[in-house]
C-alpha positions, -999 to +999 in steps of 0.1 A: +133+329+706+165+310+716+174+285+689+176+256+718+143+265+729+125+263+694+144+226+689+129+214+719+090+227+718+093+219+683+102+184+690+129+181+670+150+172+690+142+160+724+157+182+753+167+213+755+202+204+774+213+181+742+200+211+713+221+235+736+251+212+733+249+206+696+242+242+688+275+253+710+294+229+688+285+244+655+264+223+640+233+241+632+237+269+611+207+295+605+206+315+571+239+303+567+256+315+595+265+291+624+251+298+656+249+293+693+223+281+717+215+319+725+208+329+692+174+338+682+154+324+657+123+338+636+099+328+613+112+318+575+148+319+592+163+286+572+180+259+597+204+232+587+210+210+619+239+182+616+230+150+635+257+122+633+247+105+601+222+130+589+217+169+578+180+183+586+171+212+567+142+231+582+121+261+576+104+278+608+067+287+602+062+301+637+072+301+669+048+286+699+061+290+736+045+250+741+026+228+717+009+196+721+028+170+704+003+171+672+005+207+670+045+206+668+050+200+637+028+235+628+064+254+633+085+241+610+087+224+576+111+201+565+133+210+531+154+181+532+169+153+549+198+139+537+220+109+551+256+110+544+250+067+544+226+048+542+229+018+560+196+004+552+209-006+518+239-022+531+222-046+541+203-061+509 
């Protein structure tokens, strides 16, 4: 399955066009290798996705062509979620 479709179906990213844009900017790596939006993902692949302030690391568990909202999280497991800056603690 293409990475952009996986990110949309799993609901990690809401729109496929946004997932494609992020991948083509080099902000997604699979198993340590930076990839493009047309790259394939497989079960047990480890994805590192860099959003603005957040870096999300997930492992692909299964590939589904379509999912309901409740089933989307079955497709992956979150390994790590890091923030460059913690904006919540600055307000204290």
